[in-house]
C-alpha positions as CSV (number, residue, x, y, z in Angstrom):
1,M,41.4,-43.4,-56.1
2,T,43.7,-43.9,-59.1
3,E,47.5,-43.6,-59.1
4,S,47.4,-40.7,-61.5
5,S,45.1,-38.7,-59.2
6,I,47.7,-38.4,-56.4
7,G,50.2,-35.6,-56.4
8,I,50.8,-32.0,-55.8
9,I,47.4,-30.4,-56.3
10,G,48.2,-26.9,-55.0
11,I,51.3,-24.8,-54.6
12,A,52.2,-21.2,-53.7
13,S,55.2,-19.1,-52.5
14,R,55.9,-15.9,-50.8
15,L,59.1,-13.9,-50.5
16,P,59.8,-10.9,-48.2
17,D,59.6,-7.5,-49.9
18,S,63.0,-6.2,-48.7
19,I,65.8,-6.8,-51.2
20,R,69.5,-6.9,-50.4
21,T,71.9,-6.4,-53.3
22,N,75.6,-7.2,-53.6
23,D,76.7,-3.6,-52.8
24,D,74.9,-3.7,-49.4
25,P,77.1,-2.5,-46.5
26,I,76.5,-5.7,-44.7
27,F,79.0,-7.3,-47.1
28,N,81.8,-4.7,-46.6
29,W,84.0,-7.0,-44.5
30,L,83.8,-9.7,-47.1
31,R,84.8,-7.3,-49.9
32,E,87.8,-6.1,-47.9
33,H,89.1,-9.4,-46.6
34,H,88.2,-12.1,-49.1
35,P,88.3,-15.1,-46.7
36,E,89.1,-18.6,-47.8
37,G,86.3,-20.2,-49.7
38,S,84.9,-17.0,-51.2
39,G,85.4,-18.3,-54.7
40,L,82.9,-21.2,-54.1
41,F,79.9,-18.9,-53.5
42,T,79.1,-17.1,-56.8
43,G,76.3,-16.0,-59.0
44,Y,74.2,-13.7,-56.8
45,D,72.8,-10.3,-57.5
46,R,69.8,-9.9,-55.3
47,R,68.3,-11.7,-52.3
48,H,65.0,-11.2,-50.5
49,V,65.4,-10.7,-46.8
50,L,63.1,-10.5,-43.8
51,A,62.6,-7.0,-42.5
52,E,63.2,-6.0,-38.9
53,G,60.4,-7.3,-36.8
54,Q,59.3,-9.7,-39.5
55,T,59.4,-13.5,-39.0
56,V,59.3,-16.5,-41.3
57,L,55.7,-17.1,-40.3
58,D,54.8,-13.8,-41.8
59,I,55.6,-15.1,-45.3
60,L,54.9,-18.9,-44.8
61,A,51.4,-18.5,-43.5
62,P,50.2,-16.5,-46.5
63,A,51.9,-19.0,-48.9
64,A,50.3,-21.9,-47.1
65,R,46.8,-20.3,-47.3
66,L,47.3,-19.7,-51.0
67,A,48.4,-23.3,-51.6
68,I,45.3,-24.6,-49.8
69,A,43.1,-22.3,-52.0
70,D,45.0,-23.4,-55.1
71,A,44.1,-27.0,-54.3
72,D,40.5,-25.8,-54.0
73,L,40.4,-26.8,-50.3
74,D,40.0,-25.1,-47.0
75,A,42.0,-25.5,-43.8
76,S,39.5,-27.9,-42.3
77,Q,40.4,-30.4,-45.1
78,I,44.1,-30.6,-44.2
79,D,44.8,-33.9,-42.4
80,V,48.5,-33.5,-41.9
81,L,50.9,-30.5,-41.8
82,M,54.6,-31.4,-42.3
83,G,57.6,-29.4,-43.2
84,C,59.8,-26.9,-41.4
85,I,60.6,-23.4,-40.5
86,S,64.4,-23.0,-40.4
87,P,65.9,-21.9,-38.2
88,N,63.4,-22.4,-35.3
89,T,62.8,-19.8,-32.7
90,Y,63.3,-22.3,-29.9
91,F,65.0,-25.7,-29.6
92,V,61.5,-27.0,-28.6
93,P,58.8,-26.6,-29.8
94,P,59.4,-26.2,-33.5
95,D,57.8,-23.2,-35.2
96,L,55.7,-25.5,-37.4
97,F,53.3,-25.8,-34.5
98,A,52.9,-22.0,-34.6
99,L,51.9,-22.3,-38.3
100,T,49.3,-24.9,-37.3
101,R,47.9,-22.3,-34.9
102,D,48.0,-19.4,-37.4
103,L,46.3,-21.5,-40.1
104,K,43.6,-22.5,-37.6
105,L,44.0,-26.1,-38.6
106,G,41.7,-28.6,-36.9
107,E,42.6,-30.1,-33.5
108,R,42.9,-33.5,-35.1
109,T,45.5,-32.3,-37.7
110,L,48.9,-34.1,-37.2
111,T,51.9,-31.7,-37.3
112,I,55.2,-33.3,-38.3
113,P,58.3,-31.1,-38.2
114,L,61.1,-32.3,-40.6
115,A,64.6,-31.4,-39.5
116,N,66.7,-32.7,-42.4
117,D,67.8,-29.3,-43.8
118,F,68.0,-28.6,-46.7
119,N,66.0,-31.6,-48.1
120,N,62.9,-30.9,-46.1
121,F,60.6,-30.3,-49.1
122,N,61.7,-33.4,-51.0
123,V,61.3,-35.6,-47.9
124,G,57.9,-34.0,-47.1
125,V,56.5,-34.8,-50.6
126,T,57.8,-38.3,-50.4
127,L,56.3,-39.0,-47.0
128,A,53.0,-37.3,-47.9
129,D,52.7,-39.4,-51.1
130,A,53.3,-42.6,-49.1
131,M,50.8,-41.7,-46.4
132,I,48.1,-40.9,-48.9
133,R,48.7,-44.1,-50.8
134,A,48.5,-46.0,-47.5
135,G,45.2,-44.5,-46.7
136,R,46.5,-42.6,-43.7
137,A,45.6,-39.1,-45.0
138,R,43.8,-37.5,-47.8
139,N,45.3,-34.0,-48.0
140,I,48.7,-33.1,-46.6
141,L,50.2,-29.6,-46.5
142,V,54.0,-29.5,-46.9
143,A,55.1,-26.1,-45.7
144,I,58.7,-24.8,-45.9
145,G,60.1,-21.5,-44.7
146,G,63.7,-20.3,-44.4
147,G,65.1,-17.3,-42.6
148,W,68.8,-17.9,-42.9
149,T,69.8,-14.3,-43.5
150,R,69.7,-14.2,-39.7
151,A,71.6,-17.4,-39.3
152,V,74.9,-16.5,-40.9
153,D,78.0,-14.5,-39.8
154,Y,78.7,-11.8,-42.4
155,R,82.4,-12.4,-42.1
156,T,82.1,-15.9,-43.6
157,P,82.0,-16.6,-47.3
158,Q,78.7,-18.5,-47.2
159,S,76.9,-15.5,-45.9
160,V,76.9,-13.8,-49.3
161,S,74.5,-16.4,-50.6
162,A,71.9,-16.3,-47.8
163,A,68.3,-15.3,-48.7
164,D,64.8,-15.8,-47.2
165,G,61.7,-17.4,-48.7
166,A,58.8,-19.6,-48.1
167,A,56.5,-21.9,-50.1
168,A,53.9,-24.6,-49.5
169,A,52.3,-27.4,-51.5
170,V,49.3,-29.6,-50.9
171,V,49.8,-33.2,-51.7
172,G,46.5,-35.0,-52.2
173,M,44.0,-36.6,-54.6
174,A,43.0,-34.3,-57.4
175,A,39.2,-33.6,-57.7
176,S,37.2,-35.2,-60.4
177,G,38.1,-33.6,-63.7
178,R,41.4,-32.2,-62.5
179,R,44.9,-33.5,-62.6
180,P,47.7,-33.0,-60.1
181,I,50.3,-30.3,-61.0
182,W,53.0,-32.9,-60.6
183,R,53.0,-36.6,-59.6
184,L,55.8,-38.1,-57.6
185,V,57.2,-41.1,-59.6
186,D,60.5,-42.0,-57.9
187,T,63.2,-40.8,-55.5
188,E,66.9,-41.5,-54.9
189,V,69.2,-40.7,-52.0
190,I,72.9,-40.6,-51.7
191,A,74.2,-40.2,-48.1
192,Q,77.8,-39.9,-47.0
193,E,77.4,-39.1,-43.4
194,Q,81.1,-39.5,-42.7
195,N,81.0,-35.8,-43.5
196,F,78.7,-35.1,-40.5
197,G,80.1,-32.1,-38.7
198,D,81.5,-30.3,-41.8
199,M,78.6,-27.8,-41.7
200,F,76.4,-27.0,-38.7
201,L,74.4,-24.3,-37.0
202,I,75.5,-23.4,-33.5
203,G,76.6,-20.4,-31.4
204,D,80.1,-19.7,-30.3
205,R,81.1,-19.2,-26.6
206,R,82.4,-15.7,-25.7
207,L,84.8,-15.9,-22.8
208,A,83.8,-13.7,-19.9
209,P,86.2,-11.3,-18.2
210,P,88.7,-12.9,-15.8
211,P,86.9,-13.9,-12.6
212,E,87.3,-12.0,-9.3
213,P,89.8,-13.4,-6.9
214,G,88.5,-16.5,-5.1
215,I,85.6,-17.1,-7.6
216,G,86.4,-19.8,-10.2
217,S,89.6,-19.5,-12.2
218,A,90.8,-18.1,-15.5
219,S,91.2,-21.7,-16.9
220,D,87.8,-22.9,-15.7
221,P,85.4,-19.9,-15.5
222,D,82.1,-20.1,-13.8
223,P,79.6,-21.4,-16.4
224,E,77.1,-18.9,-15.2
225,T,79.3,-16.0,-16.3
226,Q,79.7,-17.3,-19.9
227,N,78.1,-15.6,-22.9
228,W,77.3,-17.0,-26.3
229,T,76.8,-15.6,-29.8
230,G,73.6,-16.2,-31.6
231,P,73.6,-19.4,-33.6
232,Y,75.0,-19.1,-37.1
233,Y,76.1,-21.4,-39.9
234,H,79.6,-22.7,-39.7
235,V,81.4,-24.3,-42.6
236,T,84.7,-26.0,-41.6
237,A,87.8,-26.2,-43.8
238,S,86.8,-29.8,-44.5
239,G,83.3,-28.6,-45.4
240,L,84.7,-26.1,-47.9
241,K,86.7,-29.0,-49.5
242,H,83.7,-31.4,-49.6
243,F,81.3,-28.8,-50.8
244,G,82.6,-28.9,-54.3
245,A,83.4,-32.6,-54.4
246,F,80.2,-34.0,-53.0
247,G,77.8,-31.3,-54.3
248,G,79.4,-31.1,-57.8
249,Q,80.4,-34.8,-58.4
250,I,78.5,-37.1,-56.1
251,A,75.0,-35.5,-55.7
252,P,74.3,-35.5,-59.5
253,L,74.5,-39.3,-59.4
254,A,71.2,-39.4,-57.6
255,V,69.6,-37.8,-60.7
256,S,71.5,-40.1,-63.1
257,R,70.3,-43.2,-61.2
258,L,66.7,-42.0,-61.2
259,L,66.7,-41.5,-64.9
260,Q,68.5,-44.7,-65.7
261,R,66.1,-46.7,-63.5
262,Q,63.1,-45.1,-65.2
263,G,64.5,-45.2,-68.7
264,I,64.2,-41.5,-69.1
265,A,66.5,-39.4,-71.3
266,A,68.1,-36.3,-69.7
267,A,66.8,-34.2,-72.6
268,S,63.2,-34.9,-71.4
269,V,63.9,-33.5,-68.0
270,S,63.8,-30.0,-66.4
271,L,66.1,-29.7,-63.5
272,T,65.7,-27.5,-60.4
273,G,67.0,-27.9,-56.9
274,H,69.3,-26.5,-54.2
275,Q,71.1,-23.3,-55.4
276,A,74.1,-22.7,-53.2
277,S,76.2,-21.2,-56.0
278,Q,76.6,-20.8,-59.8
279,T,79.7,-23.0,-59.5
280,L,77.5,-25.8,-58.4
281,L,74.8,-25.3,-61.0
282,D,77.4,-25.2,-63.8
283,A,78.8,-28.5,-62.6
284,W,75.3,-30.0,-62.7
285,R,74.6,-28.7,-66.1
286,Q,77.8,-30.2,-67.5
287,T,77.4,-33.5,-65.8
288,L,73.6,-34.1,-66.3
289,A,72.9,-32.2,-69.5
290,P,69.2,-31.8,-68.8
291,G,66.7,-30.6,-71.4
292,A,66.2,-27.5,-69.3
293,M,67.2,-26.0,-66.0
294,F,65.2,-23.7,-63.8
295,F,67.1,-21.7,-61.1
296,T,66.6,-18.3,-59.6
297,L,70.1,-17.8,-58.1
298,P,70.7,-14.2,-59.4
299,E,67.3,-13.0,-58.3
300,F,66.7,-14.9,-55.1
301,A,70.1,-16.3,-54.1
302,N,70.1,-19.3,-51.7
303,M,66.8,-19.6,-50.0
304,T,68.2,-22.7,-48.2
305,V,65.3,-25.0,-47.3
306,A,62.9,-23.1,-49.6
307,N,64.8,-23.2,-52.9
308,I,63.0,-26.2,-54.3
309,P,59.4,-25.4,-53.4
310,V,59.7,-21.7,-54.4
311,N,61.2,-22.6,-57.8
312,L,58.6,-25.3,-58.4
313,C,55.9,-22.7,-57.8
314,L,57.6,-20.2,-60.2
315,M,58.2,-22.8,-63.0
316,R,54.7,-24.2,-62.8
317,D,53.6,-22.7,-66.1
318,K,57.1,-22.6,-67.7
319,V,57.9,-26.3,-67.9
320,R,58.0,-27.7,-71.4
321,T,59.4,-31.2,-70.6
322,P,57.4,-34.2,-69.4
323,W,59.6,-34.7,-66.4
324,V,60.9,-32.5,-63.6
325,V,63.7,-33.5,-61.2
326,A,64.3,-31.6,-58.0
327,L,67.8,-32.2,-56.5
328,G,68.2,-31.4,-52.9
329,L,71.6,-31.1,-51.2
330,A,72.3,-31.1,-47.4
331,G,75.5,-30.3,-45.6
332,D,75.9,-33.5,-43.6
333,M,76.3,-34.5,-46.6
334,H,73.4,-36.2,-48.4
335,A,71.6,-35.6,-51.7
336,H,67.9,-36.4,-52.3
337,A,66.4,-36.3,-55.8
338,I,62.7,-36.6,-56.6
339,L,61.3,-37.3,-60.1
340,L,58.0,-35.6,-60.9
341,R,55.7,-36.2,-63.8
342,T,54.1,-33.0,-65.2
343,S,50.4,-32.6,-65.3
344,E,50.1,-32.6,-69.1
345,N,51.6,-36.1,-69.4
């Protein structure tokens, strides 16, 4: 095993066929009311959405199979599956175990769900690389699927950005005569968890009708009579404030630190990453001045957990720089940047 042989050796993505454009009736309330924060979420034209009856597994499983084939492997050669399907169907168990079932991975395959939305892919690649270098695994599948069009309230500004997508990558040792598509070189994290609670996914309680005389009270209704909305993504007033400040000003420092530590000029880097809004991407372009940027915001909107792996898959044959940086952004808030070396260098 040589250091240059370890990396992403297979990658594939899959998006739902259904497309939702900006004039879709689901956005009528937003067009009529313009809630606070609407100006932050910009740049979308189309977004792929799961159809009725379709699940994230329906797009992630095919992407994972294609990634395994792209690595010239079969399912029996996958030692570890890590990643996420977000949001999960249940609190427990995570849907990633259903992907293990659908792919017919071996009974000795270790499944590791990663719950640090929206940096799941970056963390997965980092952990997979470390496990392989430590001799704990040979081939690791990092699989990421997002179904967030069903996890937003369409009377909130962030809902206009939501899209669905899935991608998977195999991290392993390239076969003799082959090179990895990308090699992980370095990572950098900036965490400001004092913002924990600014953005979160939860349901809201719906108060039941007043209780019958002698049963509970209006101020303390019987818990058994309560109803809840489905879980959806909340962004508080504080979250709207910090979205621009942390995402636009602090998160790019993770990229700057990576490049400074490695002695790499920004002009030698192609940048991709989380794509919450054009406002954010414009700030990154101005601050970092990379040699190239690859984002699919107008076509695919915000695929949440799947932004980075889907874009890496699509930019595979389009990168003209020796380096790629993928900048992830999470709402708690933390940023995670990974530095990748392209296969031709």
